[in-house]
C-alpha positions in Angstrom: 71.9 -9.2 -5.9 74.2 -12.1 -5.5 73.1 -15.6 -6.5 74.2 -17.3 -3.4 72.7 -20.8 -4.2 75.2 -20.9 -7.1 78.1 -20.4 -4.8 79.4 -24.1 -4.8 79.6 -23.9 -8.6 81.4 -20.6 -8.4 83.9 -22.0 -5.9 84.8 -24.8 -8.3 85.0 -22.6 -11.5 86.1 -19.1 -10.5 89.7 -18.0 -10.2 90.3 -17.4 -6.5 91.9 -14.3 -5.2 94.1 -13.3 -2.2 94.4 -16.0 0.5 92.0 -18.2 -1.5 94.4 -18.1 -4.5 97.2 -19.2 -2.3 95.2 -22.2 -1.0 94.0 -23.1 -4.5 97.5 -22.9 -6.0 98.8 -25.4 -3.5 96.2 -28.1 -4.0 93.5 -26.9 -6.5 92.3 -30.4 -7.4 92.6 -31.8 -3.9 90.6 -29.1 -2.1 87.7 -30.4 0.0 84.2 -29.1 -0.3 84.4 -27.2 3.0 87.7 -25.5 1.7 86.0 -24.5 -1.5 83.0 -23.2 0.5 85.3 -21.2 2.7 86.8 -19.6 -0.4 83.4 -18.6 -1.6 82.3 -17.4 1.8 85.4 -15.2 2.0 84.7 -13.8 -1.4 81.0 -13.2 -0.6 81.9 -11.4 2.6 84.4 -9.2 0.7 81.7 -8.3 -1.8 79.1 -7.5 0.8 81.5 -5.4 2.9 83.0 -3.5 0.0 79.5 -2.8 -1.4 78.5 -0.9 1.7 78.3 2.9 1.6 80.8 4.8 3.8 78.1 5.7 6.2 76.9 2.2 6.7 80.5 0.9 6.9 81.2 3.4 9.6 78.3 2.2 11.7 79.2 -1.5 11.3 80.5 -3.1 14.5 82.0 -6.5 14.0 80.3 -9.2 16.1 82.0 -10.6 19.2 84.5 -13.4 18.7 82.1 -16.2 19.7 79.6 -15.0 17.1 82.3 -14.7 14.5 83.3 -18.2 15.3 79.8 -19.5 14.8 79.3 -17.6 11.5 82.7 -18.7 10.2 81.9 -22.3 10.9 78.5 -22.0 9.3 79.8 -20.3 6.2 82.5 -22.9 5.7 79.7 -25.4 5.2 78.1 -23.5 2.2 77.6 -26.0 -0.6 77.3 -29.1 1.7 74.4 -31.2 0.4 71.1 -31.4 2.2 70.3 -34.8 3.7 67.2 -35.5 5.8 68.5 -36.5 9.3 72.0 -35.4 8.3 74.4 -34.2 11.0 77.9 -34.0 9.4 79.6 -32.3 6.5 80.7 -35.7 5.1 77.1 -37.1 4.8 75.2 -33.8 4.6 72.8 -31.8 6.8 69.2 -31.2 7.4 68.4 -27.8 8.9 68.6 -28.7 12.6 71.6 -31.0 12.1 73.5 -28.0 10.6 72.6 -25.7 13.5 73.5 -28.4 16.1 76.8 -29.2 14.3 77.8 -25.5 14.0 77.2 -24.6 17.7 78.8 -27.9 19.0 81.9 -27.6 16.8 82.3 -23.8 17.0 81.6 -23.3 20.7 81.0 -26.6 22.4 77.3 -25.7 22.9 75.0 -28.7 22.6 71.6 -27.9 21.2 68.6 -30.2 20.9 68.6 -32.2 17.7 65.3 -31.1 16.1 64.1 -27.6 15.2 60.9 -27.7 17.3 63.1 -28.4 20.4 65.7 -25.8 19.4 62.8 -23.3 19.2 62.4 -23.7 23.0 66.1 -23.0 23.7 67.6 -19.7 24.6 66.1 -16.2 24.9 63.1 -15.4 22.7 63.7 -12.4 20.4 60.2 -10.9 20.3 60.9 -8.1 17.8 62.4 -9.2 14.4 64.1 -5.8 14.2 66.3 -6.9 17.2 67.8 -9.9 15.4 71.6 -10.1 15.8 74.2 -12.2 14.0 74.3 -15.7 15.5 70.6 -15.8 16.5 68.5 -18.8 15.5 65.6 -18.1 13.2 62.7 -20.4 13.0 60.1 -21.0 10.3 57.0 -23.1 10.0 53.3 -23.3 9.1 50.1 -23.6 11.0 51.9 -22.6 14.2 54.4 -25.5 14.1 58.1 -24.9 13.7 59.6 -27.1 11.0 62.8 -25.2 9.9 65.7 -23.4 11.5 68.7 -21.3 10.3 71.4 -19.1 11.7 71.0 -15.4 11.2 74.1 -13.8 9.6 73.0 -10.2 9.5 71.6 -7.8 7.0 68.4 -9.8 6.6 70.1 -13.1 5.7 70.5 -16.5 7.3 72.4 -19.6 6.5 70.5 -22.9 6.5 70.1 -26.4 4.9 66.9 -25.8 3.0 65.6 -29.0 1.4 66.2 -32.1 -0.6 68.1 -31.4 -3.8 69.6 -28.1 -2.4 72.8 -27.4 -0.6 73.6 -25.3 2.6 73.1 -21.7 1.4 72.4 -18.2 2.5 68.8 -16.9 2.0 66.9 -13.7 2.5 64.7 -13.5 5.5 62.4 -10.8 4.3 61.6 -11.8 0.7 60.6 -14.9 -1.2 59.5 -18.2 0.3 61.0 -17.7 3.8 59.5 -14.3 4.5 56.0 -15.8 4.8 57.2 -18.7 6.9 59.1 -16.8 9.6 57.8 -17.5 13.1 60.4 -16.5 15.7 64.0 -16.2 16.8 66.1 -17.2 19.7 69.4 -16.1 21.1 71.5 -19.0 22.4 72.9 -18.6 25.9 76.7 -18.4 26.0 77.2 -16.4 22.8 
């Protein structure tokens, strides 16, 4: 299994390949954090896709272009520091700030600022097995939503988890987040 939380360190230390190598060879020391995160996201995507069996790969249908745009925008932000109340890559993100920023900048869709309000937006996905890339996934305790992320597929979601951590991809069905999952929503317009 990939250690996705370590991705920012990987982006700074690993020798990039392909298009990432071209970008790094042009300005290796001057690359911004989002550029480094994009390199890592590209490499992670390549690993995930290449690790599929032929049968699974044959069944894979790429998401529609709006969903791709959302996912690409979200994954370029991997490694951005968490900051409570944060709404920008320069200052950091909290969970709902990340989601709002991604949808506004990727598709021009304005979402409410806080996760509780985002949990009332869009179409409710009643069955967890019907999650699709681009859906918003919500977490909480005692019946109250307190966290949100963007589902990327294959049981994973991108989010800004908590103080001291960076924007990362986590597993929906194991570990801490599996016990906190509450619901999902599909945003209108994607």
